[in-house]
C-alpha positions in Angstrom: 80.8 96.6 87.0 79.9 94.6 83.6 78.0 91.3 84.1 80.2 90.2 81.3 81.5 86.3 82.6 85.4 87.6 81.7 85.2 91.1 83.4 85.9 90.1 86.8 88.8 87.6 86.0 90.4 89.7 84.1 90.0 92.6 86.5 91.4 90.6 89.3 94.9 89.3 87.5 95.7 91.9 84.8 93.7 95.5 85.4 97.1 96.7 87.1 100.1 96.5 85.2 102.7 98.1 88.3 102.5 102.0 86.3 102.6 105.0 88.3 99.0 105.9 87.0 97.8 103.0 88.8 98.1 104.9 91.6 94.7 106.2 90.8 92.4 103.1 90.5 94.4 100.5 92.5 92.3 100.8 95.2 89.0 100.8 92.8 90.1 97.6 91.4 90.3 95.9 94.8 87.1 97.1 96.0 85.0 96.4 92.4 86.0 92.5 92.8 85.6 92.0 96.3 89.8 91.2 96.2 90.2 90.3 99.6 87.1 87.3 99.2 89.2 86.5 95.6 92.7 86.1 97.7 91.5 84.5 100.4 90.2 81.8 98.3 92.4 81.9 95.6 94.4 78.6 96.5 97.4 78.3 94.5 96.2 81.1 91.4 99.6 82.3 90.8 98.5 84.9 88.5 96.1 86.1 91.2 98.3 86.1 93.6 101.0 88.1 91.6 98.5 90.3 90.4 97.1 91.3 94.2 101.1 91.9 94.6 101.4 94.4 92.3 98.2 96.2 93.6 99.7 96.1 97.2 102.9 97.4 95.9 101.1 100.4 93.6 99.1 100.9 97.4 102.3 101.5 99.1 103.2 104.5 96.9 99.9 106.4 95.9 98.9 108.3 99.0 97.5 111.2 97.5 97.0 110.1 94.0 94.7 107.3 95.5 93.6 105.0 98.3 96.9 103.8 100.4 97.2 100.7 102.2 97.4 102.4 105.5 94.2 104.0 104.1 92.6 101.0 102.9 90.3 99.6 105.4 90.5 96.3 104.6 94.1 96.2 103.7 95.1 93.6 106.6 92.6 90.9 105.0 94.5 91.4 101.7 98.0 91.2 103.1 97.3 88.4 105.1 95.9 85.9 102.5 98.7 87.3 99.6 101.4 86.7 102.2 100.1 83.4 102.8 100.2 82.3 99.3 102.8 84.3 98.5 104.8 81.7 100.8 103.7 78.7 99.1 104.5 80.0 95.5 108.7 79.9 94.2 110.3 83.2 94.2 110.8 85.1 90.8 112.2 89.0 90.9 108.5 90.4 90.9 107.7 88.5 94.2 110.7 89.6 95.9 110.3 93.0 95.4 106.7 93.0 96.3 107.5 91.3 99.5 110.1 94.0 100.1 108.3 96.9 99.4 105.3 95.9 101.0 107.3 94.8 104.2 109.4 98.5 103.9 106.1 100.3 103.9 104.4 98.4 106.9 107.4 98.8 109.1 107.9 103.2 108.6 103.9 103.4 108.1 101.0 103.5 110.9 97.7 102.4 109.8 94.9 105.0 110.0 93.4 102.6 112.4 96.2 102.6 114.8 94.0 103.2 117.6 92.4 99.7 116.9 94.8 97.0 119.0 94.2 94.0 117.4 94.3 95.6 113.8 97.3 97.0 114.3 98.8 94.3 115.8 97.6 92.0 112.3 99.3 95.2 110.1 102.8 94.2 112.4 102.5 90.5 112.2 101.7 91.1 108.5 104.5 93.0 107.8 107.0 90.5 109.8 105.4 87.3 107.4 106.3 89.9 104.4 109.7 90.5 105.8 110.3 86.7 106.3 110.0 85.9 103.0 112.3 89.1 101.6 114.9 88.0 104.0 114.8 83.7 103.1 118.3 82.4 101.4 116.3 81.5 98.2 114.7 85.0 97.4 117.5 86.9 98.6 119.4 84.6 95.6 116.3 85.4 93.3 117.3 89.9 93.8 121.2 88.9 93.6 120.3 87.2 90.5 118.6 90.6 89.2 121.0 92.4 90.4 123.6 90.7 88.0 121.0 90.4 85.2 120.7 94.5 86.1 116.5 94.5 86.6 115.8 98.1 87.8 113.1 96.9 90.5 116.5 95.2 92.2 118.6 97.7 91.8 115.8 100.1 93.4 115.9 97.3 96.3 119.4 97.5 96.4 119.8 101.4 96.8 116.4 101.9 99.1 115.3 98.9 100.6 117.8 96.4 101.4 119.7 98.0 104.6 116.9 99.4 106.0 115.0 95.2 106.0 118.8 93.7 106.5 118.2 92.2 103.3 121.3 89.3 102.4 121.6 90.4 99.1 125.7 90.6 98.4 127.1 87.7 97.1 128.1 85.2 99.9 131.7 85.8 99.1 131.4 89.1 99.3 129.0 89.5 101.9 131.3 86.7 104.2 128.2 84.8 105.0 126.8 81.2 104.3 123.3 80.4 103.1 
């Protein structure tokens, strides 16, 4: 990595934009910048938390192109720190999308190290933490608002993830539920 002082901060906060082509290099960013340590130490750095979310999301669908989360040796460390910080931030469409897609991925995939009982248990616990965020009333409200506004990410969640995760994304009136 270049020794210029602006390189690492840029890589930590702006290198991945969520585009499909990020699949080829998301894991390289994570490794180059020492993402496990950076996110663990980030505090309330919303830009770093959001960018980490983009990297994690990309790593949920990059199997065969790059290193997926289930193949990333430090995935659990990054996921645990990320979800902890994410839970302290207000919900946004991007954060809701990341929480739901990562929760769905962790529920359906088995980590490469599945013979390690402790790491596998942590994988499942962190998946439960992402799911709890995605199911939180305020986060579901943001998803509903995104659906109404025509946000394609929220439409994708509604079509592909919401039922599997039991997300309450219908309006209170339509679903008959109180929040």
